N, C-alpha and C positions, 0 to 999 in steps of 0.2 A: 491651511486645513480646508478640506472639501466642505462646501456649504451643505448644511443638513437641517432638517426640521426636528422637532422634539418628540420622539417616541422611540422605545427600545426596538431592536431589530436583530434577527438571526439570519446570517448568510452562510451559504455553503460554497466553499472554494474548491474547484477541481484544478489540479496542478500536476506538472511533470517534475521529476527529479532526475538529473543526470550529471555527468561531469564530476567535478571535485566533491559535490555535495553527496554523491553516492557513498562516500567513505567516512561520513561523520555519523555519530550516534543519533538516536531518536531525540534525546534531550538536547543535543546541539542543534538539530534541525528546528526544534521548537524555539530555541533562542534566535536562530536565523529569522524565523517567522516574526517573532516579536520585534526585532530590529526593522524588518521590512515594513511591518504595519505602522510602526512609529514614523519611519521615513515617509510613508505614504500619507501621513496626516489624518488617519482614520480615527473617529471618536470611539475608541475601543472601550468596552465595559470591563470593569475589574471586580473581583470578588471582595467581600467584606472582611472584617477581622483585622488582626494586628499585622498580617503580612499579605496584603492584597495582591492577587495574581491576575494577569490578563485572562479573559474568558475565551480560551481557545480549546478546541477538542478535535483530535484527529480520528479518522475512521479506524485505522489499524496501524500499529507500529511497522515501519519499513526496516527490515534488517540491514545492517551495514554491508555495503558492497552491491546492493540491489539498485537498479534503475527502476523508474516507474513512469507510466504514461498517464494515469488518471487517478491520483490519490484524492482523498476528500479531507477537508477540514472545515469545521463550523467555527465561526466567530460571532460574538455578540457586540453590537454597537449600541451606544447610549442614545443615538439619534439616527433615524432612518436616512440612508443614502442610496442613491440609485445604484443597482448592481453593476451597470456598465461603467459608472464613474469609479466604483471600487476596483473593478477589474483593471481599468486603465491606470489608476494610481498605483496599484500593486505591481503591475507590469513595469512601470517606470522605476520603481524602487527595488525590484527583486535583483539579487545577485546572480552571477553566472551559475548555471545549473538548476535554477529554479524558474519555471515558466508557468504563469497563470493561464489556464485554458479557458475557464469560464467562472462566473459567479452567479449564484441563484439565491433568491430569497426563499426561506423555508419557515414553516410555522413554529412559533415559539414553543408550542406545546408538544412538538415531536419528541419521541424517545431520544435518549442520548445516542449520539452517532455510533459509538462502538457496539451498542446493543442492536443496531440495525444491520451491521455488516455480518454476513453469514459465510461468505466464501471469497476467494480471490483467484483470478486467472493469471497464470505465469507463462512466459516464453523463456525456455532454457536452452541455450546453445552449448553443446557438449562436444569437445574434441575427443574422438575415439576411433580406434581401428576396427571395432567390432562391426560385423556386417549388419545391414538393415534387417535381414531375415532373423538374425539372432536377437536383435533388439525387439523386433515384433514379438518373438516368442517370449521374451522376458516380460514384456508389457502384458501379454495375454495371461501369462502365469501369475503375475502380480494381481491383475484385476480378478482372476478366478479364485484367489486365495480368500478363505473365510476370515482369517485374521493375520496380522503381521506384527507379532509382539516385538516391542523395542523398549529401550530405556532412554529417558531424557533427564539429565541431572540426577541420575541415580533412582529415578522413579519409573516403574513399568507403565506402559501404555500400549494401545493398539493403533498402529498407523492406518490400517485398512479403512475404517470408517471415515477417516479424514481425507481420503482420496475420492473425490467425486467424479472426476474425468481425467483421462491420461491418453495422449495420442502422439503420433509422430507428425509433426507439422511440415518439416522439410528435411532434405538430406542432400549432402554433397560429399565428395571424397574427404575423409578424415573428420567430418563434422555431421552431427545430427541435431535438429532443432525439435525439442519436445514441447508440447502444450500440456498444461496441467490446470485443473480447477481443484483447489484444495480448501478444506474448511478453514475459516478465519474467525471463528467465534471466540468470545472471551472464555479462556480456559480450555479451548479445543482448537488448536491451530496446526495445520499441516505445513511442513517445510519442504521446499523443493530439494534441498540437499539430502534430506532423509529418503525421499523417493528415489533419487539417483543412487544412494547407497544400496537400497533394496534391489535396484536394477543392475548393480555391479558397474555403475558408470561414474562413481564419485571420485575415482582415483585420478582422472585426468582433469584438464582445465575446463571450467565451465563459467558461463555468464548468465545471470538471472535478471529478467525484466518483468516487473509486475505490470500486467497490461491493464487491469481494472479491478475494482472491488465490486462485490455483488451483494445485493440484499436478499437474494435467494441462493439456492445451492448450485446454480449454473446448469 
């Protein structure tokens, strides 16, 4: 176990997800993290009660199949440990597809991490035969819309206020790369596949990478 002194600590881990870990559920990802932290020998804090749980908190759930470049997770340690030592220990213990980018200490009194996340930026690679001009027109029309009524799990909602930004990032024959900044608030989350559906681009193959989480609206 890493040598530590005696005082509680909250750390924020920035990490990447790719490879086989893209295809597991959020619950399974949390189990991967628990095993990684145990292998790293960190003095993790646990909740009280009859069924104590490790104190881990992710910024926003990552949908199955999405890669990610800069996810956030807060962990609580019962004893302070240098962030650099935590990063190195986690890097050694992490499985394929999980890469620790950095570790920072944050104030114990900060709000819960999910409450701080307001939006997320995505890169979406879409295979399509539609022309760049047509896609531009569709994006302009979508952004000009006052509302985009849809249903999710049988409940009506408006997609338009969940789209903060939408643009063409790159284009090559048969493929277009879209950039999106979508709401990622608790109870109000935009989904890239729903934006593609509104653009008429969801019928083909596409890949989604979440580039970063944002504490503002981007």
